[in-house]
N, C-alpha and C positions, 0 to 999 in steps of 0.2 A: 284143254288146247284152242285155240283161236283159229276158227274159220273163217275163210271167205266169206265172205256175203253176192258176192260175184256169182257170178258165170265159170265153170276154166277160157272158155272162150272171152269171157271180157277181157280176165284178168289177162290170157293171153298178150286180146290187142292192145295194153294196157302197157308191156314186155316189153311187149315188138317196141313204140316206141320210143322206150330209152328216156326219154323224157320225159314220159313221167312217168317213171320207177323214180328219179329226181327228181316231180312232188311231190313222190307219197311220201321220201324219206325222211325228203324237209319239214313237212308235214308231221312225220309221226307214227307214218302205215310202220309198221312191224312186218320187216321183211322174209319171217321165217312164217310166217300163216298163210296158211295150207288149205289146199277146195277142198269139195268135195270126193275128194278121189284122193287128198291126200298130196296134192305137187303143190311144192312152193316155186315162188318169186325160178328161184334158179330152177332147179328143173327144171323145169317151162323153157328157162333159156338156153340149158343146155340142152334137151332135148331137139330144140329149133336151132340152135349151131349160132345162136345169139351172143360171140364173144365180149363186144364192146360189155354188156349186159349184165352176163356172166363174171366180169373183174369188178365194173358196179358194185354188182349184188356183194360180193367178196370181200367187201371194202367195205364191209360197213355191214358188218358181224353176218348173213346168209350160215346154217351151217347144214356143210358139207357130208353132215350125216345125218341128215331125214331124213327118208329112208321114203317114199312113197306104193299108197295102200297099196301097190302092184310090188312093193318090197327092192321096187330100185330107188337105188341113187342119184345121183344128180350124174356123178362120175359113171356110171354104170350105164344110162343111156343115152347120154355125149358120145360114147365110143359105140354103143350097140347105131345108131343112128349117122357112126362116123364121120363126124365132131370129134 
């Protein structure tokens, strides 16, 4: 398993910009990496309702079946958060 070296908050701030993920993916960043709590960028984007980022990550083979350490899937957290 590949783990982010960044904190969850740093990953979130990069994911929140949208353009930051475009740049990271363009440079070969793996979209299915996880942070220390097992959250992928897709999970974080779903959690916060960042639809454009979700669509971008899905277009770059983000794993919709990758659950976080909590056991939740990205679609589950989106639903729980009302997105």
